[in-house]
C-alpha positions in Angstrom: 101.3 99.4 110.6 103.8 102.2 110.9 106.6 102.2 108.3 110.1 103.3 109.1 112.5 103.8 106.1 116.1 104.1 106.8 118.5 105.2 104.0 122.2 106.0 103.8 125.3 105.1 101.9 127.1 101.9 102.7 128.7 101.7 106.1 126.5 104.5 107.4 125.0 102.4 110.1 121.5 101.4 108.6 121.5 97.9 109.9 122.8 99.0 113.3 120.1 101.7 113.7 117.4 99.2 112.6 118.5 96.7 115.3 118.9 99.6 117.9 115.0 100.4 117.1 113.9 96.8 117.2 115.4 96.4 120.8 113.4 99.4 121.9 110.1 98.3 120.4 107.9 95.4 120.4 106.2 93.8 117.3 108.9 95.1 115.0 110.2 93.5 111.8 113.2 94.4 109.5 113.4 94.3 105.8 116.7 94.8 104.4 117.1 95.6 100.6 120.6 94.0 100.9 118.6 90.6 100.8 116.9 91.2 97.7 119.6 91.3 94.9 119.0 89.5 91.8 120.4 85.8 91.6 121.1 83.4 88.6 123.7 83.4 85.8 123.0 86.8 84.4 123.4 88.4 87.8 126.7 86.6 88.4 127.9 87.9 85.0 126.7 91.5 85.4 128.3 91.6 88.8 131.8 90.8 87.1 131.5 93.2 84.4 129.6 96.1 85.6 131.4 98.4 88.1 129.6 99.0 91.2 126.8 96.5 90.2 125.5 95.9 93.6 124.9 99.6 94.3 122.9 100.0 90.8 119.2 99.6 90.3 119.8 96.7 87.9 120.9 94.6 90.6 117.8 95.0 93.0 115.2 92.5 92.7 112.3 94.9 93.2 109.6 92.3 92.3 110.5 90.0 94.9 110.9 92.7 97.5 107.6 94.2 96.7 105.9 90.8 97.0 107.3 90.4 100.5 106.5 94.1 101.4 102.8 93.9 100.3 102.4 90.5 102.2 103.4 91.9 105.3 101.4 95.1 105.0 98.3 93.2 104.2 98.7 90.3 106.8 100.8 92.0 109.6 102.9 88.9 109.3 105.8 87.3 107.5 106.4 83.6 106.8 110.3 83.6 106.2 113.5 85.6 106.5 115.6 86.2 103.5 119.3 86.4 103.4 121.7 87.1 100.3 124.9 85.2 100.2 127.5 87.6 98.4 129.9 85.0 97.8 127.5 82.5 96.2 125.2 85.1 94.8 122.0 83.3 96.0 119.2 84.0 98.4 118.8 81.7 101.3 115.3 81.4 102.8 114.7 80.7 106.5 111.1 79.5 107.3 110.8 81.8 110.4 107.1 83.0 110.9 106.7 86.5 112.6 103.2 87.5 113.7 101.4 90.6 114.8 103.9 93.0 113.0 103.1 96.7 114.1 106.3 98.5 112.8 108.0 97.6 109.7 111.5 98.9 109.3 112.9 99.0 105.6 116.5 99.7 105.4 119.1 99.8 102.6 120.7 101.9 99.9 117.8 101.3 97.5 115.3 103.0 100.0 115.7 106.4 98.3 115.5 105.0 94.8 112.6 102.7 95.0 110.6 103.2 98.2 110.3 106.9 98.9 106.8 107.0 97.0 105.7 104.7 99.8 106.4 107.6 102.3 103.1 108.8 103.9 101.7 110.1 107.1 102.1 106.7 108.8 105.6 106.4 107.8 109.1 107.9 108.9 112.1 108.5 106.7 115.4 108.5 108.4 118.5 109.4 106.3 121.8 108.7 107.7 124.8 111.2 107.0 127.9 109.8 108.5 131.6 110.8 107.7 132.9 109.2 104.5 136.0 107.8 106.2 134.3 106.1 108.9 131.8 104.5 106.5 134.7 103.3 104.3 136.3 101.7 107.5 133.2 99.9 108.4 132.6 98.7 104.8 136.1 97.4 104.4 136.2 95.5 107.7 132.6 94.0 106.7 133.9 93.0 103.2 137.0 91.4 104.4 135.2 89.3 107.0 131.9 88.6 105.3 132.1 88.9 101.5 135.7 87.5 101.0 137.2 90.8 99.3 140.7 91.8 99.3 141.5 95.2 101.1 142.2 97.1 97.9 138.9 95.8 96.1 136.8 96.8 99.3 138.1 100.2 99.2 137.6 100.8 95.6 134.2 99.3 95.7 133.3 101.5 98.5 134.3 104.7 96.8 132.3 103.7 93.7 129.2 103.1 95.9 129.7 106.2 97.8 129.6 108.1 94.3 126.8 106.1 93.0 124.7 106.8 96.1 125.1 110.5 96.3 125.0 111.3 92.4 121.2 111.7 92.4 120.4 112.6 96.0 123.2 115.1 97.0 120.8 118.0 96.9 117.8 116.4 98.5 116.5 118.2 101.7 115.1 116.6 104.8 112.0 118.0 106.2 111.0 116.9 109.9 107.6 118.3 109.4 106.9 115.4 106.7 108.3 112.9 109.3 111.7 113.1 107.7 114.9 113.2 109.9 118.5 113.6 109.2 120.6 111.4 111.4 124.2 112.4 111.9 126.9 111.0 114.4 125.9 113.3 117.1 122.2 113.2 116.6 120.2 112.2 119.8 118.5 108.9 118.4 116.2 108.6 121.4 114.9 112.0 120.7 114.0 111.1 117.2 112.6 107.8 118.2 110.2 109.5 120.8 108.7 111.5 118.0 108.2 108.2 116.2 106.7 106.1 118.9 105.1 108.6 121.2 
């Protein structure tokens, strides 16, 4: 099974790129770290009092993610889809079985923080680097529509998430020899995908 890790700050287009790749290949499956936030009373309280909670390690349910990740690698299949409801702070499960998974795409802001050690010769790492203002516009539109935020709160939350994302990885270099690719606005995605799939 080939692994494709897609990282980047909020609004950089990780989900869009993942869906674009899925349309081009067969037997692909997407795991989004956005669907593995912690739930329960403690998480609800922490999200109210810790600034940028959903962009920090403490919010990510790594144990649950690792369970699903390992199951897919071992069995080449998935028994369900998970979806995190940001308003209710719960994870919804859909009993959707997917078999014969040959390409596993893992995307999200936590890919760098938790999953980079999994990067090997059978995996590819795509880091999106998109203009800050464009990312902010996308995030604000999403948060107004899907997460019930006011515009000012969405803007402030984005700026905080941007700083949190880059505070540890701003000096990281990408090396295409190690199956790592930096994806910018003008990058020829098809050219990158050819290197991955052919």
